N, C-alpha and C positions, 0 to 999 in steps of 0.2 A: 503493500500499500503506500511506502514510505516512496518509492524509486516511481509509481504510479503519479504520487505527488508532484515529484519532481521534474515528470515528464512535461506538465503543464497543455495535457491533451488529455479531454472530457466528451465525454458523449453529451447532446446535446439536452437528453430525460437526464441524466445530474441535475440539470440546475432545475431547480424548480420552486415553487413561492414556499417561504419559510415564515410560519407565524405569521402570514399574511398580507407578507412581502415581497415582490417580485422583482429581483435580480437579472432577469432576461435581457429587459431593455440595458441593460450594463455592458453584457457580453455582447450585444452586436457585431461591432466588429470586431470579435476573435473570433466568429460561428463561421466555419469553411470545411464544407463537404461531408456536412451530418457531423462534424465537432468542435467542441469549443478548441481552439490552437492557442496559444498565448505566445506571442514574438521572443524571440530572445531578452530582450529589455528585458521583459516583467518576469520570464521565467530565470533569469539570472536574482532575481529579487524572492523568489520560494525558498526559504529552510523548510525543511521535515525532518523531526529526527523525533526519535522514542523516548517522551519520558512519562516516569512511573508520579502520578499521582496524589497515588498511598502514600509516597514518601517523601509527602509534598516540605515534610518539617529538613527533611537531609542533607546537609552541605553540598555533596554530590548531585542532588538533583536540583537542589537553587543555582548552583554552574548551569548547570543546562536552560535554564528558563531568559526567551527572549527577555533583551531588557525591551523602554521608553516604546512600547509598540503603539501605535495607533489606534487598533485594535482589534480586540482581543473574541473569537466569538469560543466560546464553552456549550457544546452542544452534547446533551443525552449522558452527561459522564455522571452525572449528582445523583443516579438512580442504584451506584454501588457502592457509595458514601455514606458514612455515617453523618448527622446532624453537624455535628464537632468538628468530624473532616472536612466537611462542605463550608462549613465558616473561615476553617484554615486557607480553603485552599481558594476562595474567593480575595479572603487577607493578603495572602503573598502574591496571586496576581496585582491584587491594586497597589501594594509598594514594592514589589520586584518586579512586574513585569509591565504594566502602562504608563505613555509614557504621562504630563500635565496635560490633562481636557482628552486623553485616550477614550475610546468608549468601551465596554463591556458590555455585548450582546451575549442572553444567556436565551436558552427555549424557554416558552412555558411550563414545558414541564418541569424544570429548572426551579422556574421561578417560585413553583408551589413549595420547592422545600425549600426555601430561603426563611433561614428567622432575620429577618429586615432590620430589629433593633439592635445586633450583633454584629452585623457589618463595618467594614472599617470606616472608617467614619468621613475618608477619602474620595469614600466610592457616594457619589448623587444620583437616587434614582430616579429617572425621567421618562416619562409618558409621552409619544406625538403620534396623534391620534389613537393605532390599536398598536404598536409597537414598542415596549419594553423595553431599555437598556438601561445599564449604569454609562456615568460621566467620572470620570477623575479628575478632584479640584487639582488647584495650580497650586503646588508646593511651590511656585516660586515666590522668592520672596521679593515687594515691589520697589523699586528705590524710591524713596522721598522727594523730587525736585519741582 
């Protein structure tokens, strides 16, 4: 699966509406011969690695986590974890993975399993129509001036 992601070539049928949002229009420029084929410039930005979220506290696992991400999609994984581990995963993503003002999208299934009173204060819950996501608050210190 990791090699498939790095290849940057996907069947058109693999892109579908997710939680009420359609991404097909964004991908129109990349559709060729019944596939979505990203050009080399975009493929060079794709990083695929195996990360065991159940070991989110482990130093080696945290070293593998991507840093300063503008967008993170976390889909269909919380069903495998306890409430405490879900909370740790969300908080580590907020603190170590997301850039300031970065967005964290979770599926509606994940949303039902989040205790909002215990998530990192860095995460702001946002509703845009029927779309729900988190936005990381800026941690940048503004200079007076």
